[in-house]
C-alpha positions as CSV (number, residue, x, y, z in Angstrom):
1,M,0.7,20.7,-4.8
2,K,-1.5,17.8,-5.3
3,F,-3.5,16.6,-2.2
4,H,-4.3,12.9,-1.8
5,K,-6.7,11.7,0.9
6,T,-5.5,8.7,3.0
7,T,-7.2,6.0,5.3
8,I,-6.5,8.5,8.0
9,S,-9.3,11.3,8.2
10,D,-7.8,14.7,7.3
11,C,-4.5,13.3,6.8
12,L,-3.2,14.1,3.5
13,R,-0.1,12.8,1.2
14,I,0.9,15.9,-0.8
15,E,2.9,15.6,-4.0
16,L,4.7,18.7,-5.4
17,E,4.0,19.8,-8.6
18,K,7.2,20.3,-10.4
19,R,8.1,22.9,-12.9
20,G,11.3,21.8,-14.6
21,D,13.6,22.5,-17.4
22,D,17.0,21.6,-18.5
23,R,18.4,22.9,-14.8
24,G,16.2,20.8,-12.9
25,F,12.8,21.8,-11.2
26,F,11.1,24.4,-9.0
27,A,8.0,23.5,-6.7
28,R,6.2,24.9,-3.9
29,L,6.8,23.2,-0.6
30,F,3.9,25.0,1.1
31,C,1.4,27.8,0.0
32,E,-1.2,28.8,2.5
33,E,-3.8,29.6,-0.3
34,E,-3.4,26.1,-1.7
35,F,-3.9,24.4,1.6
36,S,-7.0,26.7,2.2
37,S,-8.5,25.9,-1.3
38,A,-8.2,22.2,-0.5
39,G,-9.9,22.7,2.8
40,Y,-6.9,22.4,4.9
41,P,-6.2,26.0,6.1
42,L,-2.8,25.9,7.9
43,E,-1.0,29.0,9.6
44,I,2.7,27.8,10.2
45,V,4.4,29.3,13.2
46,Q,7.4,27.0,13.5
47,A,9.6,25.0,11.3
48,N,11.8,22.0,12.7
49,D,14.3,19.9,11.3
50,S,15.5,16.6,12.7
51,F,18.6,14.7,11.6
52,S,19.4,10.8,12.4
53,A,22.9,9.5,11.8
54,D,21.9,5.9,11.9
55,L,19.7,3.5,9.9
56,G,16.8,1.9,12.0
57,T,16.4,5.2,14.4
58,L,12.9,5.5,15.6
59,R,11.3,8.8,16.6
60,G,7.9,8.7,18.0
61,M,5.1,8.3,18.6
62,H,4.5,11.8,19.5
63,Y,1.4,14.2,19.8
64,Q,0.6,17.3,21.9
65,I,-2.6,17.8,23.7
66,G,-5.0,20.9,24.6
67,N,-4.1,24.2,23.1
68,S,-0.8,22.9,22.0
69,E,-2.1,20.4,19.5
70,E,-0.2,20.3,16.3
71,T,-1.0,19.8,12.6
72,K,2.3,19.1,11.0
73,V,3.4,18.7,7.5
74,I,6.4,16.3,7.3
75,R,9.0,16.0,4.4
76,C,12.2,14.0,4.1
77,L,14.9,16.0,2.6
78,M,17.6,13.5,2.7
79,G,17.7,9.7,3.1
80,A,14.4,7.9,3.7
81,I,12.0,7.4,6.3
82,Y,8.9,5.1,7.1
83,D,6.4,7.7,8.5
84,V,3.3,6.4,10.5
85,V,0.4,8.5,11.6
86,L,-1.9,7.3,14.4
87,D,-5.4,8.5,14.8
88,L,-6.1,9.1,18.7
89,R,-9.3,11.3,18.0
90,P,-12.1,9.6,19.6
91,N,-14.8,11.3,17.3
92,S,-12.8,10.6,14.2
93,P,-14.1,7.7,11.7
94,S,-10.5,6.6,11.6
95,Y,-10.0,6.2,15.4
96,M,-7.2,4.0,16.5
97,K,-6.2,3.4,12.9
98,W,-2.8,4.0,11.5
99,E,-1.3,4.5,8.1
100,G,2.4,4.4,7.2
101,F,3.9,6.1,4.3
102,Y,7.6,5.9,2.8
103,L,9.0,9.3,2.2
104,D,12.5,10.0,0.9
105,S,14.5,12.5,-1.1
106,D,13.5,11.0,-4.4
107,N,9.7,11.0,-4.1
108,R,9.8,14.5,-2.4
109,S,6.2,13.8,-1.0
110,M,5.0,15.3,2.1
111,I,2.4,14.2,4.9
112,R,-0.1,16.5,6.7
113,V,-0.5,14.9,10.3
114,P,-3.8,16.3,11.6
115,K,-4.2,17.5,15.1
116,G,-5.0,14.6,17.5
117,C,-2.9,12.2,15.8
118,A,0.3,10.8,16.8
119,H,3.2,10.7,14.8
120,G,6.6,8.8,14.2
121,F,9.1,7.4,11.9
122,L,11.8,5.1,11.4
123,T,14.8,5.9,9.1
124,M,15.4,3.6,6.2
125,K,18.7,4.9,5.6
126,S,21.7,6.3,7.4
127,N,22.0,10.3,7.5
128,T,18.5,11.1,7.1
129,E,17.0,14.6,7.6
130,V,13.4,15.4,8.1
131,F,11.7,18.8,8.0
132,Y,8.6,19.8,9.7
133,L,6.2,22.7,9.4
134,V,4.0,23.1,12.6
135,D,0.9,25.2,13.4
136,S,1.5,25.5,17.2
137,F,4.4,26.2,19.2
138,Y,6.1,23.4,20.9
139,N,5.1,22.9,24.8
140,P,7.0,20.7,26.6
141,N,4.3,20.4,29.3
142,A,1.7,19.3,26.5
143,E,4.2,16.7,25.0
144,H,2.5,13.1,25.1
145,G,3.3,9.9,23.2
146,V,2.4,6.2,23.0
147,R,4.7,3.3,22.6
148,W,5.7,2.5,19.0
149,N,5.0,-1.3,19.6
150,D,1.9,-0.8,21.7
151,E,-0.2,-4.0,20.8
152,K,-3.4,-1.9,20.9
153,F,-2.5,-0.3,17.4
154,G,-0.5,-3.2,15.8
155,I,1.5,-1.0,13.9
156,I,3.6,-2.9,11.4
157,W,7.1,-1.3,10.9
158,P,9.3,-2.5,8.1
159,N,12.1,-3.0,10.3
160,E,13.1,-3.3,13.9
161,P,14.4,-0.1,15.5
162,R,18.1,-0.1,16.1
163,V,18.3,3.5,17.9
164,L,15.4,4.5,20.1
165,S,15.5,7.3,23.0
166,D,14.8,6.1,26.5
167,K,11.6,8.3,26.6
168,D,10.4,6.8,23.2
169,A,10.9,3.5,24.5
170,N,9.1,3.9,27.6
171,W,6.0,5.8,26.6
172,P,2.9,4.1,28.2
173,D,0.5,1.7,26.7
174,F,-2.6,3.7,25.3
């Protein structure tokens, strides 16, 4: 795996190192030793799968608090997403900043979302599937979010969402 720093502190864009031949390729999606060697140890306790049938489905901006804070590794298995990481850590050099990433089934890139950051994505194609590795168990009592279009952050989405849950539409301003 190749780890690339982003403008968000401790957020990484991860490229797969493919080993290929005439049959296709093989690549690691996760290796605890490689993450640790890069300075980002990660103990995975849960793997999640998200499927969105409709183009323009927005999911986010979510985060967990307290002992349930999560580090996530996100990959788009099918379709395409515009993935956004928003830094909500007051002591971070990138506090209140966001960065967007285009992830799809062709580029096979992944994003490491650090604890204390909100995360969300907008589907750029119909029938999009997203896979998450997570280092903390989901706790509904620790779930929080901010509105996807909160003016305080100025997140620029490539398109207006077409499908949005009531919960995601009604997260409070920060």
